[in-house]
N, C-alpha and C positions, 0 to 999 in steps of 0.2 A: 408306457408300454415296455414290456420285457421280452427279449428273445434269448433263446439258448442255442449255442453253437458247439456241437460236439465233434471232436476230431480223434480218430482212432488210428493207431499204427497197426496195420494189418493188411491182409490179402483180401481184396474186394470180391474175390470169387466166393467168399463166405462172409456175408454181412450179418453175422449172428447177433451183433449188438443193436441192430435195427429191427424193430418189431414189424410184423405183417401190417400192411395197410396204414403205415404211419407217416408216409411222405407224399406231399402233393405235387412236387416237381423235381425232376432230375435235370441237372445241367452239368455236362461233363465233356471232356476231350480226352479220349483214351490214347494210349500209345498206338501209333499207326503201324499195322503190319507192313512189312517189306520196306520200311524206312530203316536204314542201317543202324542208326543210333539205338534202335530198340531190339536189335538181333539178340544181344546177350540176355536181355530181360526175358524174351520169349523162350530162348533156349534153356534158361534156368527153370522156367515153368514146365517145359516139355522138351526133353532132349531130342525128340524126333525133329524139332525145328532145326537144330544145329546139324543133324545128320542130313536133312534135306538140302540145306544151304551148301553143305560141304560137297554133296554129290551133284550140285547144280540143278536141282529140281525145284524151281521157283514156285510152281503151282502147288506142290505138296507143302512147301514151307508156308505159303500164303494161307492155305486152308488150316494147317496146324496152328498157326498164330491166331486165326479167328476162332478156332475151337476153344482157346483159352478165354477170349473175350465173351464167347457164348455163355460161359459159366457165370459171368458177371450179369449178363442180360437176364439169365434165369432168376437171379436174385432181385433184379429191378422189378420183374413181374410180380414178385412176392411182396415187396415193401411199398410199391406205389399204389395209391388208392384208385378205385374205379373212377375212370374219367380223368385221372392225373396225367400230366404231360411229361414226356421225356424228350429232352433236346440234346442231341449227340453231335458235337462238333468233330468232323473227321475230314481228312484229306486223302486223296488217292496217292499212290506211290509210283514213281518211275524208277526203273532199275535195269541194269544189264547183268545177266547171269549167263555164264558160258558164252559171252560175246553176243547175246541176244537181248536187245533192248525192247521193253514193253511197259505198259501201264498195268498196275495192279489195282482194280477198282474197289477200294475199301468201302466207299459209300454204298455201292450196290450190294456188297456182301452184308453190311450192317442192316440195310433195308430189308433184305431177305430174312435175316435172323429175327428182327423184331416182328415182322409180319407173321412169321411161323409161330410166334409165341402169343398171338392174339392181339397184338397192338395194331391199331389202325394208323396207317401213314397219313400225315397231314402235309400241306404244302411246305416245302423246305426253303431255305435261304442259301444263296451263294454270297460269299464275301471275298473280296480281293485282298490277299495278303501282300505285305510289302516284300520286295526282294532287294537283296544287297549286292546282287551280281550285275556287273556291267555287261557281261556276255551271257544274256539270258537264253539265247536261241540254241537249240540242241540239234545236232546232226551235221549236215554237210555244208554249213555256211549258206552261200547264196545259190548253190547248185541244186536243181531238182533231180530226183524226186524224194531224196532220203533225209530231209530235215523233219523236225517234229515241232508242233506248236508248244508254247510254254505252258507250264502247269502252275498257275499263280493264284488259284482260287481254292477255297475250302467250302465244305457243306456244313450247314446246320440242319441236320435231319430232325424232324419233329414228329412225334408219335403220341397218340392218345391210348391209354390203357383201357381197352374195351371200346364198345361202339356208342357209348353215351357220354355226353359232357357232364361235368360236375354241376350240381344244382345248389342254389343258395336261398336262404330265406329272403322274402321281399325287402328291398331297401337295406340290405345288410351293410352296416357302416364299414366293416373291414374290407368290403369289396368296393364301395363307392368312394371311400377316402383313398383307396389305392389306384383310382383311375389315372389315366395318362392324358395329357393334353391332346387336343385334336390334331395339331400339326405333328406331334410326336407319333401318334398313330399312323399318320400318312407316311412318315419316314420309316418307322420301324416295321410296319406290316407290308413291306415290299419284298419281292423275292430276290432282290439284288442289293446288297449293302456295299456301296462304294466309298462310304465315309468312315469306315473302320480302318485306320491306318497304323495305329500304334496303341500304346497303353495310355488311356485317358488318365487314370490314377493307379498307382501301384505302391506297394511298400518297398522302400529302399533301405538296404542295410549292407554291411560289409560281407562280400561274397554273394550278394543277391544276383548279380549278373550270371555268375557261373551256375547257380542253382536254377535260374530260369532257363538257361540253355539245356541243362539236364532234364528239366521238366517239359520243355517245349511249351511253356505257358501261353495261353491265348490272351489277346488284349482284354483288359478289364471291361471295356464297353460291351463286349459280346455277352458275358453272363449277366451284367447289370440290365441290359435291355431285355434279355429273355426272362429274367426274374420279374421285371415289371410287367412284361407282356402276359405271362402265363401263371401268375400266382397272385394271391391277395395277402394283406396283413393277417398274421396268425398262421400262415402256411410254413411248412418246412421244406427246404431245398437240399437235395442230396447230390454230392459229387463223389463218386466212388474212385476217381483218379485225381486226388486233391492237389498234388504238386505243391506249388508255392502258395496255395490258399486263395487264388483269385476269386473263386466262386464264393467262398465264405466271406471274403472282404465285400464282394458285391451284395451278398445277402444282408450283411450288417448295414451297409449303406442304404439298402432298399427297405429295411425294417422287417425282414423275414428271418426265421430261424434257419439253421443249417446243420447238416451232418456231413462229415468227410472221412474218407479212408485213404491212407497213404502208407506205402511200404517203407519209405525212408524217414526216420525220425528227425534227421537234420532239417527237413523242410518245416516241421512243426516248431522246432527250436528257433529257427530263423523268424518265423511268423510271430512267435511269442515275444521276441525282442522288440517288435515294432508296433505292438497293439496300441501304445499311447498315441500314435499318429492317426488312428482311425476316426476319432471324433472330428478332427479338422478336415479330414478327407470327406467324410459324409456330409458335413455342412457345406463344403465347397461345391459338391455335386448337386445338392439340393438348391443352393443359391443359383448355380449355373442354369439349372432347368427353369427356375422361376424367372430369371432375367431373360433367358432365351424366349420364354413365352411372352414376356412383356414386349420384347422387340418385335415378335411376330404380330402382336396386337397392333402396334404402331404401324407396321407395314400394311396390315390388313385394312386398317381404317384409311390409310393414305391412298389406297386403291379405290376408295369410295364404298367399301363394304361396311355393313353395320353388324355389331355383335349385340345380341338381345339379352344375354345372361351375364350375371356377375358371380364371381367366385365367393363362396361363403367365408373362407378363411384368409383370403389374400385380396389386396387392393388391385384387382385386375378383372377384366372381362374375359369371358370364355365363349366358345362357339356353340357348344351343345349343353343341354340340361345335365347330361351325365357328368360333365366336368365340374359342376358347381361345388361338389363336396370334396374335391381333391384336397388332401392334407398330407404334404410331404413330411417325412420323418428324418431326424438327425440323431446321431449317436451322442448321448449325454455322458455315459460312463461305461467302462468295461471292467469286469471283475473276472479274474482267473478262477475257475472251479475245476472239479474233477472232470477229466476228459474234455476240457474245452473252456468256454467263456460264457458268462452271463452279461448281457448288454441291456442297458436302460436307454430307451429312446424318448425323445421329446418331439412334439410337433415343431416343424420348422417355422420360425416366426416370419412375419412379413418384413422384408428388408426395408420397407418404408416406414415401419413403426418407430 
């Protein structure tokens, strides 16, 4: 199986290299309005942002920043197929401007923007992000009433393009082979993820830590889960805020194609230096999923439960009929091509063979 991964250096407010109705899934984490590390970026896009911040008008700055993101959402409406899913990872911002502390609800503003463009909101996910601060509490210490609760979660907002789900031909291999295990479904399709604590797998290279800080990259596990949850083999995943390429790496490991847009070419150059590591990463992820399932089966049987079905491609039992055709993919080889990469995938072999 072959997948193509294109990455463009450019402004995602104009996704002209991406054709209409050519993407089945969007997974991205945009720069968060009213987080100070992104002030200069938004001010470069619209000088009114800098003027509003300078004058102490946080509300105007907040709306001006989101107006720039709105132009990206316009493009997503164009390139995403009917019934396609958009997953937007976003966090709210807390900030003091002119000595007035408040929260800026980015998730609510993004929700409003997508719904106004005809997207149907679906149940979202909250995940707890790790904190490095020993003094997490904000405000007046232990004295009421002027302290504030901590803000340590982010949202994965989920939208469907239009009011109808995608349809598939009966027993489509690309859908059934991309199924997830029953216990993965039970963990992934909850509205609170407490087990995403860091980067499950990532590319490491000289200067990578500094680049990740500049991109505010999300943990690999987030795009990998979302890609497995909301796409099938043969689909293309778009990330208009590519950063360090975490979404593309996840798509490669999940056996999907991808498209990315990124303003800074340095991120692409860094990713390119480490593509030789991707086959080993993809294999380790597939093996970990398979071994985790086998451990689940042992525990399930130890509790006295019976599994009625056997997997077709692996020496293990499964809970449901729909899991029988699961066939994980691993990256066999990567070739650099114009605007990206061509990846060859092989079915993940059974570790017991």
